[in-house]
N, C-alpha and C positions, 0 to 999 in steps of 0.2 A: 797627652799631658798640658799641661797649664802652668805657661810661663808664673815663677811669683809675683810679678808685675800685672800680670793678667789679673790674679787672685786680689788684687784689692774694693773692698767694697765701699758705698759707699757709708760715710761714717755717722756716726752713731743720730748726731745731727746734724742739721743742715740749714745757714740761714738765706733767707729772704733779702729780697732788695730792703725791704723795710726791714730786716735788722731781726727779723720775730725766725725762731728757732722749732723747726719739728724733726720729729723720729723717722725710717724708715714705717718701723708703725703706720703711725698717723698717716702717712702721703698712703698709702693703700689701703688703709680704711676710708680716705677720703674718697680715693680714686671712685674702689667701690661703691658706695653711697652717691658717686655722682650718675653713674649708670641708673639708679632708679627711678622711675617716674611716680608721679601723688595717685597715680591710678592704676596701676603692683599690686597686685595679689602672689606674697612672698613667703612662700617656706624657709626659713631661719634655723640656721646651724647654730649651737652656743659657740661661741671666743668670734673671733676675728666677723663670721658673718655675721653676728648678733651687734656688735659695734657698728660696721658700715649700714645694717640696716633702720638703727634709731638715733644715727647719727643722719640719714637722708631723713627718714620723721620729723626728724627734730629742725631742719633746718627749710632743705627747698620743697620737699615730697610729707607734706602734712597727712594729704590726703591716704597714703597708700596704709596698706592692710598684711597685719605683719600676723604670719599662721604656725605656729611650733609644732615640733613632732607630740607631744603630752595631748592638741589636743584645741589648745589655747587660741580663739580670732579674735582677730582685730583686736591686738593687748596691744598695753602704751604702756613699758616698762618705765618708771622713774630708773630703775639700775640696771646695770646688765645683771640677769642672773647667770647663778651659777652651774645647772644644767635644767634637761629640757622639765626638771619639777620643779620649781623653781615656784612658791607661791607667790610669789611677783607676780609670773606670770597668770595666772590665773586670776588671782585679785584684780589687775587692769583692766580684765579682756573683755571683751564685749559675751563672749560667751565660751562656755565652753563642753566639746560633744571628746565622745566617746575618741579611741585611737580608732578602733576598726571603722566608724563611721569617718572618723578623718582622711585616713588611705582609702575608703574604695569611695566615698560622695566627693570627697575635696579633690582626695588627690589623680585618682581613678577615673572621677568624672571630663578632669580638664578643667578645671574652675583655677587653677593657681597657674600666675603669669610665670613666675621666677623660683627658680630654686636656686638658696644658696650651699654652696661646699667648701669642705678642705678635704685633705689627705695628706698624709705620710710619703705616698709615691705617687705622679704624675708621667706619663708620655708622654709623644711629641703628636700625637692621637687625641689628649686629654684623656685617657681609661685612668682609672683612678687605682689606687692600692692603702687599704686602710686594715688588709686582715695579719697580717706576716712579711718579715722582711728572714730573708732567707728561703732555707727550699720547706715548704710545709709541713711536710709531718719532720723536722729538725727543724722550725726557726734563730734565728736569731736572736726577733725581735717577735712575741704575739702581743699584733695592735687593737681595738678593737671590734673593728668586723663592722659590716656591714650596717649595720642599721637600718635603718628607712632610708640609706643614702640611693640605694641601687633603682628603689621605688621613685625615688624626689627626682634621679639622672632620665628616666624613661617615661614619667609623668606629665610634670609641668617642660611649661612651653615653654623656655629655656632656659639652659646653668650656666649662673657664677659660677665659678670657682677663685678661692681667695687661699694663698699658700707664702711665702717666704720664700725664696729661691737660695740653693743650696746642691752642689752633686749631690747629693745623698739625695735631693727630693725629685730635683729633674732627669730623671735617667732614660735612657738606652731601653729599655725593655724591665720590665715588674717584675717583681719577682711571684706578684699572684695581684690575679683582673680580679679587682670589689664590687667594682662599677665601673658599668660601658658607659662610656662618651663616644670618639666618633670610632671605635670597632678597631678595621686598620689601614682608616683612609677610604675617600671615595665617598660612595655611596651604599657604602658596611652597612652601617648606621639602620639606614631602610631595610637594605635586604633582612635585615632580622628584624624586620619586622618591627621595630621602634620609629611610630611615625611625626616623634616633635622632632623641635629641632636641637638640641643636647646644648652641652657647653660651645658658648658665645665668649667667652670672656676671658681672661683670668687671670687677676688681678693678685701683680708680686710687690714686693719691700721697691723691687729696682727699674720696674719696668710692665706695658699691658703686655697682652700676647690676645691673636683669637684664630681662630680657623681658617686656612687660605680653606675660598668658598669650594676650589675644590676638590684638592685632592686633601684638604679641613687638615692641614701639619698646621700643628700653632706657629704662628706668627707674632713676633715684634711692629705691633702697630704704636706705641708711645714705650717714648725715655722719660722719666722724670727726672727733673732737674739736677743735671753737674754727672747723673750717669750714664759711660759712653757704652754704645757696643761689644766692646773688651770688654767692660768689667760683666757685664751682664750673659754674654756666651762663658765666661770663666764659671760661675754657678749654673752652669747646664751641662746636662751629662753627655747630648747630640747636640751636633753642628744645625744651630737657630737659623733661622732662616725673617730677615727682616722687611717689610713693608716696601716697598715702591717711596712709599707718601710717611717715612716715622715721620711723629710731630713729638716736641717735648711740650709734656703734659703741665698748667699752668699749674705755679705750688698754692700746695691750700691756701686760705683765707683767713681773716682775721676769727668771721663767723664760723667758722667751719673749725677752725684750731679749738677757741672759745668754749665752745655746744659739745666740742670731743673732748677736752679738758672738763670740761666741768658732770659730763658725764661720767667717765673716770672718776674724781676727784668723789663724787657721790656715791659711785660703786664701793670703793675704798673705804667709806665713813660706815658707810652699812654692815657690807661685811666683816669691820675694823670689827664693830660692836656685836654683834652674834656669835665673836669667839666668846 
């Protein structure tokens, strides 16, 4: 049981020294975007991963190649897509290939450096559940399923995960393992015959986590401005580990927030006009 005082979350907006405010969702997107490089080839998920990848493309990583599961390659959307079938993706792509070619040639061929995933549940070894909450035979909630996530996690060079922290999402034991992270820890991923690095970063609305080098248990490596260790632990279902040199991440700067908010505003206008 966590005390009521430990359950205090990061406020809805946080004030920077320059009197600029940002939301937890915005700093999560900024943290994830900063990890991307201009020479990355990135397999993008819909939602928070798409926000982070397109923010990186429009700021410090203009050369990044974004690939969506529908087969669009080097797409440069002006607005955030509603789904992998959104016309914005094919209209702004360099080319579009079939889904079998996408998975067989691009993904399984080892041509993608970073895969971005979200999840409903994650455990301490970054295994993911997007299938069911509760018993598989009679679940409380039936989720969308794995889609391409198991293959993405197995074949991309490394995996970034974005999800907001909560005790329901960060759990000691998954109700169902949809997507392999680091298995049971240590070298269990390699023993399962999966040679890629797997999850290397988890970007949340409170902190950034990474697997420790040996045991592969997720460890807090960065805290966001104003967030305490106690606040992070209160939103996690297992006893968290903290790195020896936990740093405070620099807050979003004016350019990052401006680009991010312009992107969201364009998206909102476009979706409203299509209703």
